[in-house]
N, C-alpha and C positions, 0 to 999 in steps of 0.2 A: 366570493366570485364562482361562478359555475362555467364549464368548459364543455364544448361540442366538438365533435369529429367535423373536419372540413371535407364534405361530400364523402367519396368512397375512400379516401386517404386514411392513414392512421394518425394524421397531425391533428392535435387538439389546440383549438383557439379559445381564449377567453370570450365569453358572450359579449363583453365591450371591449371595442378595440380604440386604440388613441391614434387619430389621424393627423397630419401636418398640412392638408390642403388649405391654403391662404393665411396659415398662422406661423407655424415655426419657419425660422429663415426670413420671414417677412413681416407680419404685424406684431410678433411676440419677441421680447428681448430673449437672448440665449439663457440668462440665470433663470428668467420667469419660465421658459421651456424646460429647463432642469428640472425645477419644481414640480411641474406638471407630471413629467415622466417618472420621477421618484414616487410621487403620490399614486400614479397609476399602478406602477411595480409592487409598491407596498400593499395595494387593494387587490393585487391578483391579475391586474391586466398584464398579458403577456404578448399581445399582438399590436404591433406598431406599423402603421400604414404610411407611405410616402409615394413619390413618383420622380421620375428623372427631370421634369419640367416644372415642378412647383417651386416657384421663386427663383426659376432660371438656375436650379441645381442647389440653392443655397438650402433648402428644406433638408435633403441629404447632407449638406455638409454640417447642417446644426445637429442633425442625429448624430454625426460622426464623433461630436464633441461629448455626446451624452450616452450613446450605447456602451462605451467601455466601463461604465459605472456598475453595469450588471454583467452575471455571468452568462456567456454566450449560448449555453446550452438550455437557458430558462426563459428566452424571448424569441419572438417569431419577428422577423422583418420582412416587409413586403414593399416592393416598389415596381415601377411600370416603365412602358415605352411606347411610343407611337407619334405623339405630337411633335411638330416641328421643334428642333434645338437650333436651328440656325437657317438662313435662306437658300442653301445649295440643295440639288436635286434629290440627294441620298440621305439628307439630314431629318427626315421623318418617315412615317410608316412603319411595316411590318418585314421590310425584305431581310434576307439574310444579313447582310452587310449592316443595316441600321441596328437590328436586334444586337448582333455580336458587339458592335461597338459601344452601343448604349449600355449594354451589360457590363462591359469592362469599365466603363466610366462611373457608373453606378456603385461597382464594387469599390473603386477608388475614392469616390466622393463619401461613401458610407463608412470607410475604412473596415470592412469585413472581408472574410475570405470567401463567403458564399453568401447567396441570397434564398432565404427561406421559400418565398412565394415570387415568383416573376409573373407580371401580368401584362397582357396586351390590352393597352389603355382604351382602345377602339377597335372595331373590326377594320381591316385595310381592303377596300374593294380594288386596289391597284395591284395586289400582290397575289399570287397564286396561293391559296390555302396550305397546299402541301409544303412549299416553300418556307412558310412560316412554322408550321409544325416541325419540319425537319430541323429550322434553326433553333428551335426551343429544345427539341430533343438533344442536339449537340451540346447545348449550355448544360442540361441535366447530365448527360454522359460524361462532360469534362469536371463535373463536381462544382460547378459555378452556381448553379441553381438546384434546389432540391423538389420543388413544386411548381407547375406552372398554370395559369389561368388567363380569364379574360376581364374585361371591364366593358359593361354596357354593351353585350353582344347579344343579338336576336336570337330567339329560340331556335330558326331553322339553321344558323351558323354554327351554334353550338352542336347542334346534333351532326352536320357536316364535319366539324371538326373531329367529332368523336369517331365518326365512322372512318374517316381517312387515318386518323391516328391507329385505330383497330386492324385496318386492312393493312397498313405499312409496318407494324410493330413500334409506334412511337409512342412516347410518354404521352398520356391523356391529360387534359385540363381537368383540375379538380375543384376550379372555383369559377366564380362570375361575381364581379362588383358593379351592381347595378345602384341607382338612386332609388330609394324606396322609404317612403313614409305614409303618413295617413293622407296626405294631400297628393301624393304620386303613386299609383297603386297598378300601374300597368302591367308589370312583371307577374302580377297573379294569373293573368290570361294565358300565357303560352311558356314564359320563360320557367316559372317556378316548375309546372308540371312536367316539363321537359328534362329539367335540371334532376328532378326527384327521380325521373325513371333512368337517367345515366349516371346519377351518383355524382352530381355537381353540385357543391355548397355556394350559398350566396353569403358574401360579405358586404354589407349593405352600406352606402353612404348616404349623408344627409337625413339621416332619421329624425332629426330635430326640425327639417324643412328649414334649413339655413337659420335656425334659431325662432322661427315664427311661432312653432309649436310649443315653445317654453313659456308662452305668455308675456314675453318682455315688451312686446309692442301693443297690448292691451289698450283698446280705444283709438289706436292709430298713433300713440304717441312713440317717439325714437329717442331713447335714452342716449345720452353723450357717449357712454362707454359701450355702446352696442355695436355689432357688425354692420348694421345697415348705416351708421354714423361714421364709420371709417373707410376712408376711401382705398385703403389698401385691401379690405375685404368684401366691399359690397357691389362688386361688379356683376355676381351672380344672383343677388338677392331680391331684384326689382320685381322679376316676374312671379315670385313667391310672396311678396309682402304686398299684397293686394287687399282692398277692404273686404271683399269676400272671405278670404283665409284669415284675416284678423278676427273677424266675427266667429269664424268657426274656431279659432284657438280660445277666444274668449268663452264659447258655449262649452269647451272642453274642460276647462278650469274646475268647474263644480264635479264634473264627473271624476276628475283626478282626486279631488279631495274625497269624494265617496269611497275611492278605492284605496284612499289612504296613502297615496304617492303624490308627487309633485307633477305639475304638467310634463317636464321633461321626462321623468321617469315612466310616465304615462305612456309617452310617444315611442320611447325605447322599447318598453315591455309590449308594445302592441307589435312592434317590428317582429320582437322575438318568439311571438306566439306561432310565428309561421316556424316548422320544424326544419325546413329547408334552410333557414337562415341560420348560419352559423355564429356569426359575429355582427353587431351594430357599430359601425366606426363613428365616433362623435370627434369633434374638434373642443379645444379646450384652452382658453388663454388664462386660467387661473386655475390652482390646485382645488379650490373649491368647487369648480365647476366638474372637475374629474370624479370627485368623490360623490356628488350628487349623481351624476350619470352612472357611476359604477355600481350604486343602489339600486339601480334598475335589474341587474342580474338576478334570476331566480324569482322576480314577481310574476305571479300568475293572475291574469285578469279573468274576472268571472264572466259567464255567458251575458249576464245582464249588463255588465259595463261595456261589454264588446258591442253589445246590439246598441246602446247609448251612442257609442262612438261611431257606428255605421250610420245610424240616423242624422248625426251631424255632418258627417263627411261624405256622405253619398254623392 
Protein backbone atom coordinates (compact mmCIF):
# COMPACT_ATOMS: atom_id res chain seq x y z
CA UNK A 1 0.00 0.00 0.00
CA UNK A 2 1.22 3.47 -0.88
CA UNK A 3 0.24 6.69 0.91
CA UNK A 4 -0.33 10.30 -0.13
CA UNK A 5 -0.59 13.56 1.78
CA UNK A 6 -4.08 14.97 2.04
CA UNK A 7 -3.81 18.31 0.27
CA UNK A 8 -1.57 20.79 2.06
CA UNK A 9 -1.94 18.97 5.39
CA UNK A 10 0.56 16.58 6.92
CA UNK A 11 -2.01 13.78 7.11
CA UNK A 12 -1.07 10.63 5.18
CA UNK A 13 -3.88 8.51 3.72
CA UNK A 14 -3.67 5.14 2.02
CA UNK A 15 -4.28 5.40 -1.72
CA UNK A 16 -7.27 3.10 -1.19
CA UNK A 17 -9.89 3.96 1.42
CA UNK A 18 -12.69 1.75 2.72
CA UNK A 19 -16.13 3.38 2.74
CA UNK A 20 -19.39 2.36 4.40
CA UNK A 21 -21.97 3.96 2.08
CA UNK A 22 -24.83 1.46 1.47
CA UNK A 23 -22.86 -1.43 2.99
CA UNK A 24 -21.86 -1.56 6.66
CA UNK A 25 -24.74 -1.21 9.08
CA UNK A 26 -27.07 -1.85 6.13
CA UNK A 27 -26.53 -4.66 3.61
CA UNK A 28 -23.46 -6.29 5.20
CA UNK A 29 -23.69 -8.09 8.53
CA UNK A 30 -21.38 -7.08 11.38
CA UNK A 31 -19.06 -10.08 11.31
CA UNK A 32 -18.58 -9.86 7.56
CA UNK A 33 -17.92 -6.13 7.93
CA UNK A 34 -15.34 -6.92 10.62
CA UNK A 35 -13.58 -9.31 8.24
CA UNK A 36 -13.49 -6.60 5.56
CA UNK A 37 -11.98 -4.05 7.93
CA UNK A 38 -9.38 -6.49 9.22
CA UNK A 39 -8.39 -7.41 5.69
CA UNK A 40 -8.14 -3.72 4.81
CA UNK A 41 -6.01 -2.94 7.86
CA UNK A 42 -3.73 -5.92 7.20
CA UNK A 43 -3.22 -4.67 3.62
CA UNK A 44 -2.20 -1.20 4.83
CA UNK A 45 -5.48 0.66 4.33
CA UNK A 46 -5.64 3.30 7.07
CA UNK A 47 -8.52 5.46 5.81
CA UNK A 48 -12.11 4.59 6.79
CA UNK A 49 -14.96 6.82 5.58
CA UNK A 50 -18.56 7.05 6.77
CA UNK A 51 -21.31 9.64 7.42
CA UNK A 52 -23.86 10.44 10.08
CA UNK A 53 -26.80 9.64 7.79
CA UNK A 54 -25.54 6.33 6.34
CA UNK A 55 -28.09 3.69 7.36
CA UNK A 56 -29.61 6.30 9.72
CA UNK A 57 -26.50 6.24 11.90
CA UNK A 58 -26.05 2.47 11.90
CA UNK A 59 -22.94 2.71 9.71
CA UNK A 60 -21.18 4.71 12.43
CA UNK A 61 -22.50 2.31 15.09
CA UNK A 62 -21.11 -0.61 13.07
CA UNK A 63 -17.69 1.04 12.95
CA UNK A 64 -17.79 1.58 16.72
CA UNK A 65 -17.81 -2.21 17.19
CA UNK A 66 -14.84 -2.70 14.83
CA UNK A 67 -12.51 0.28 15.31
CA UNK A 68 -11.41 -0.78 18.84
CA UNK A 69 -9.72 -3.76 17.18
CA UNK A 70 -7.06 -1.37 15.83
CA UNK A 71 -4.60 1.09 17.45
CA UNK A 72 -6.16 4.57 17.37
CA UNK A 73 -3.01 6.23 16.04
CA UNK A 74 -2.86 3.87 13.04
CA UNK A 75 -6.14 4.69 11.31
CA UNK A 76 -7.94 7.78 10.03
CA UNK A 77 -11.71 7.90 10.42
CA UNK A 78 -13.79 10.39 8.45
CA UNK A 79 -17.45 11.23 8.76
CA UNK A 80 -19.83 13.93 7.52
CA UNK A 81 -22.90 16.02 8.22
CA UNK A 82 -25.43 18.03 6.18
CA UNK A 83 -28.30 15.78 5.11
CA UNK A 84 -31.48 15.60 7.19
CA UNK A 85 -31.45 13.38 10.26
CA UNK A 86 -35.04 14.31 11.17
CA UNK A 87 -37.96 16.42 10.04
CA UNK A 88 -37.46 19.44 12.32
CA UNK A 89 -36.11 22.76 10.92
CA UNK A 90 -32.64 22.50 12.50
CA UNK A 91 -32.01 18.84 11.77
CA UNK A 92 -30.17 19.40 8.49
CA UNK A 93 -27.72 21.76 6.80
CA UNK A 94 -24.52 23.38 7.99
CA UNK A 95 -25.69 25.78 10.68
CA UNK A 96 -23.55 26.11 13.79
CA UNK A 97 -26.26 24.29 15.75
CA UNK A 98 -26.53 21.32 13.38
CA UNK A 99 -22.76 20.93 12.94
CA UNK A 100 -22.09 21.02 16.69
CA UNK A 101 -24.87 18.58 17.57
CA UNK A 102 -24.12 16.14 14.76
CA UNK A 103 -20.41 16.11 15.52
CA UNK A 104 -21.16 15.18 19.14
CA UNK A 105 -23.53 12.44 18.05
CA UNK A 106 -21.05 11.06 15.53
CA UNK A 107 -18.38 10.95 18.24
CA UNK A 108 -20.81 9.05 20.45
CA UNK A 109 -21.89 6.61 17.73
CA UNK A 110 -18.32 5.99 16.57
CA UNK A 111 -17.05 5.59 20.11
CA UNK A 112 -13.96 7.75 19.53
CA UNK A 113 -12.57 10.81 21.30
CA UNK A 114 -11.96 12.74 18.08
CA UNK A 115 -12.77 12.58 14.37
CA UNK A 116 -9.76 12.77 12.06
CA UNK A 117 -11.58 14.31 9.08
CA UNK A 118 -14.98 16.02 9.43
CA UNK A 119 -16.64 16.80 6.10
CA UNK A 120 -19.54 18.99 5.02
CA UNK A 121 -21.54 16.48 2.99
CA UNK A 122 -22.77 19.15 0.56
CA UNK A 123 -22.64 22.95 0.30
CA UNK A 124 -25.45 24.69 2.23
CA UNK A 125 -26.98 27.59 0.30
CA UNK A 126 -29.14 28.52 3.31
CA UNK A 127 -26.36 29.13 5.84
CA UNK A 128 -23.74 31.91 5.65
CA UNK A 129 -20.44 30.29 4.78
CA UNK A 130 -18.58 32.14 7.51
CA UNK A 131 -20.97 30.63 10.10
CA UNK A 132 -20.19 27.13 8.82
CA UNK A 133 -16.44 27.75 8.81
CA UNK A 134 -16.47 29.25 12.31
CA UNK A 135 -18.39 26.23 13.60
CA UNK A 136 -15.85 23.86 12.03
CA UNK A 137 -12.98 25.90 13.44
CA UNK A 138 -14.56 25.67 16.91
CA UNK A 139 -14.57 21.87 16.62
CA UNK A 140 -10.89 21.85 15.68
CA UNK A 141 -9.97 24.18 18.54
CA UNK A 142 -11.98 21.99 20.95
CA UNK A 143 -10.02 18.92 19.85
CA UNK A 144 -13.12 17.12 18.59
CA UNK A 145 -11.95 17.28 14.97
CA UNK A 146 -8.43 17.33 13.50
CA UNK A 147 -9.09 18.29 9.86
CA UNK A 148 -12.10 19.61 7.94
CA UNK A 149 -13.28 19.22 4.37
CA UNK A 150 -16.23 19.21 2.04
CA UNK A 151 -17.98 16.75 -0.25
CA UNK A 152 -19.22 17.56 -3.74
CA UNK A 153 -18.42 21.27 -3.31
CA UNK A 154 -18.09 23.27 -6.55
CA UNK A 155 -14.81 25.02 -7.29
CA UNK A 156 -16.10 28.56 -6.63
CA UNK A 157 -17.38 27.60 -3.17
CA UNK A 158 -14.10 25.91 -2.29
CA UNK A 159 -12.28 29.10 -3.28
CA UNK A 160 -14.70 31.25 -1.30
CA UNK A 161 -14.24 29.07 1.79
CA UNK A 162 -10.48 29.33 1.45
CA UNK A 163 -10.58 33.14 1.21
CA UNK A 164 -12.91 33.48 4.22
CA UNK A 165 -10.81 31.15 6.33
CA UNK A 166 -7.66 33.03 5.37
CA UNK A 167 -9.22 36.41 6.17
CA UNK A 168 -10.66 35.32 9.53
CA UNK A 169 -7.76 33.12 10.60
CA UNK A 170 -9.88 29.95 10.61
CA UNK A 171 -8.83 26.38 10.00
CA UNK A 172 -8.83 25.72 6.26
CA UNK A 173 -10.52 22.88 4.45
CA UNK A 174 -7.94 20.33 3.32
CA UNK A 175 -10.16 17.94 1.38
CA UNK A 176 -13.09 17.52 -0.97
CA UNK A 177 -14.97 14.26 -1.55
CA UNK A 178 -16.49 14.16 -5.04
CA UNK A 179 -17.86 11.34 -7.16
CA UNK A 180 -15.13 10.56 -9.70
CA UNK A 181 -14.66 7.72 -12.13
CA UNK A 182 -14.18 7.02 -15.83
CA UNK A 183 -17.88 7.67 -16.44
CA UNK A 184 -18.11 10.88 -14.41
CA UNK A 185 -15.22 13.29 -14.94
CA UNK A 186 -16.74 16.72 -14.26
CA UNK A 187 -14.25 17.62 -11.51
CA UNK A 188 -11.43 17.67 -14.06
CA UNK A 189 -12.74 20.97 -15.49
CA UNK A 190 -12.56 23.29 -12.48
CA UNK A 191 -12.52 21.47 -9.15
CA UNK A 192 -9.17 19.69 -9.53
CA UNK A 193 -7.31 22.75 -10.95
CA UNK A 194 -8.71 24.95 -8.18
CA UNK A 195 -7.88 22.43 -5.47
CA UNK A 196 -4.36 21.94 -6.79
CA UNK A 197 -3.88 25.70 -6.50
CA UNK A 198 -5.30 25.87 -2.96
CA UNK A 199 -3.77 22.69 -1.57
CA UNK A 200 -7.02 20.76 -1.21
CA UNK A 201 -6.88 17.01 -1.82
CA UNK A 202 -9.61 14.82 -3.31
CA UNK A 203 -10.84 11.68 -1.55
CA UNK A 204 -13.02 10.36 -4.34
CA UNK A 205 -15.96 7.99 -4.02
CA UNK A 206 -17.63 5.66 -6.53
CA UNK A 207 -14.35 5.06 -8.37
CA UNK A 208 -15.88 1.80 -9.60
CA UNK A 209 -19.00 3.51 -10.91
CA UNK A 210 -21.33 1.67 -8.51
CA UNK A 211 -19.65 -1.57 -9.61
CA UNK A 212 -20.38 -1.08 -13.32
CA UNK A 213 -16.67 -0.66 -14.09
CA UNK A 214 -15.80 -4.01 -12.50
CA UNK A 215 -17.36 -5.78 -15.49
CA UNK A 216 -19.78 -7.77 -13.33
CA UNK A 217 -22.72 -6.55 -15.46
CA UNK A 218 -21.20 -7.64 -18.77
CA UNK A 219 -23.80 -8.07 -21.48
CA UNK A 220 -26.45 -6.50 -19.28
CA UNK A 221 -26.73 -9.52 -16.95
CA UNK A 222 -27.40 -8.72 -13.27
CA UNK A 223 -25.84 -11.33 -10.94
CA UNK A 224 -27.96 -12.33 -7.97
CA UNK A 225 -25.23 -11.30 -5.50
CA UNK A 226 -24.58 -7.89 -7.07
CA UNK A 227 -25.45 -4.40 -5.79
CA UNK A 228 -27.98 -3.92 -8.59
CA UNK A 229 -29.93 -6.96 -7.38
CA UNK A 230 -30.00 -5.83 -3.73
CA UNK A 231 -32.81 -3.41 -2.88
CA UNK A 232 -30.80 -2.19 0.13
CA UNK A 233 -28.01 -0.91 -2.16
CA UNK A 234 -29.40 -0.32 -5.66
CA UNK A 235 -31.24 2.97 -5.23
CA UNK A 236 -28.40 4.97 -6.83
CA UNK A 237 -27.19 2.57 -9.51
CA UNK A 238 -29.95 2.95 -12.10
CA UNK A 239 -28.49 6.12 -13.58
CA UNK A 240 -25.12 4.42 -14.03
CA UNK A 241 -26.25 0.97 -15.13
CA UNK A 242 -27.16 2.00 -18.67
CA UNK A 243 -26.62 0.06 -21.92
CA UNK A 244 -24.03 2.63 -22.99
CA UNK A 245 -22.01 2.28 -19.78
CA UNK A 246 -22.24 -1.51 -19.84
CA UNK A 247 -20.89 -1.43 -23.39
CA UNK A 248 -18.06 0.83 -22.25
CA UNK A 249 -17.21 -1.51 -19.36
CA UNK A 250 -17.15 -4.48 -21.74
CA UNK A 251 -14.72 -2.63 -24.03
CA UNK A 252 -12.49 -1.76 -21.06
CA UNK A 253 -12.02 -5.43 -20.10
CA UNK A 254 -9.36 -6.20 -22.76
CA UNK A 255 -7.59 -2.93 -21.90
CA UNK A 256 -7.35 -4.10 -18.28
CA UNK A 257 -6.02 -7.46 -19.45
CA UNK A 258 -3.39 -5.70 -21.53
CA UNK A 259 -2.34 -3.67 -18.48
CA UNK A 260 -2.11 -6.84 -16.39
CA UNK A 261 -4.82 -5.81 -13.91
CA UNK A 262 -8.48 -6.57 -13.26
CA UNK A 263 -11.17 -4.16 -14.54
CA UNK A 264 -11.70 -2.93 -10.97
CA UNK A 265 -8.00 -2.27 -10.50
CA UNK A 266 -7.89 -0.46 -13.85
CA UNK A 267 -10.74 1.84 -12.76
CA UNK A 268 -9.11 2.65 -9.41
CA UNK A 269 -5.64 3.15 -10.87
CA UNK A 270 -7.18 5.48 -13.46
CA UNK A 271 -8.54 7.68 -10.66
CA UNK A 272 -5.19 7.64 -8.86
CA UNK A 273 -3.37 8.83 -11.98
CA UNK A 274 -4.49 12.29 -10.82
CA UNK A 275 -1.90 13.65 -8.37
CA UNK A 276 -4.63 15.70 -6.68
CA UNK A 277 -6.51 12.51 -5.76
CA UNK A 278 -5.22 11.46 -2.35
CA UNK A 279 -7.37 8.35 -1.92
CA UNK A 280 -9.98 6.38 -3.85
CA UNK A 281 -12.75 5.19 -1.52
CA UNK A 282 -14.20 1.80 -2.35
CA UNK A 283 -16.99 -0.25 -0.87
CA UNK A 284 -16.70 -3.97 -0.24
CA UNK A 285 -19.03 -6.66 1.02
CA UNK A 286 -16.38 -9.39 1.11
CA UNK A 287 -12.69 -9.44 2.14
CA UNK A 288 -11.75 -10.72 -1.33
CA UNK A 289 -13.08 -7.49 -2.83
CA UNK A 290 -10.97 -5.46 -0.42
CA UNK A 291 -7.90 -7.44 -1.44
CA UNK A 292 -8.53 -6.97 -5.15
CA UNK A 293 -9.15 -3.24 -4.81
CA UNK A 294 -6.12 -2.68 -2.56
CA UNK A 295 -3.88 -4.16 -5.25
CA UNK A 296 -4.59 -1.09 -7.41
CA UNK A 297 -2.33 1.00 -5.17
CA UNK A 298 0.92 1.79 -6.92
CA UNK A 299 -0.30 0.66 -10.36
CA UNK A 300 0.93 3.01 -13.07
CA UNK A 301 -0.96 2.97 -16.36
CA UNK A 302 0.98 3.55 -19.55
CA UNK A 303 0.19 6.42 -21.89
CA UNK A 304 -1.02 3.88 -24.44
CA UNK A 305 -3.47 2.36 -21.94
CA UNK A 306 -4.72 5.81 -20.88
CA UNK A 307 -5.27 6.75 -24.51
CA UNK A 308 -7.33 3.62 -25.12
CA UNK A 309 -9.42 4.34 -22.02
CA UNK A 310 -10.10 7.88 -23.24
CA UNK A 311 -11.20 6.59 -26.64
CA UNK A 312 -13.72 4.26 -24.96
CA UNK A 313 -15.17 6.61 -22.36
CA UNK A 314 -14.89 9.88 -24.25
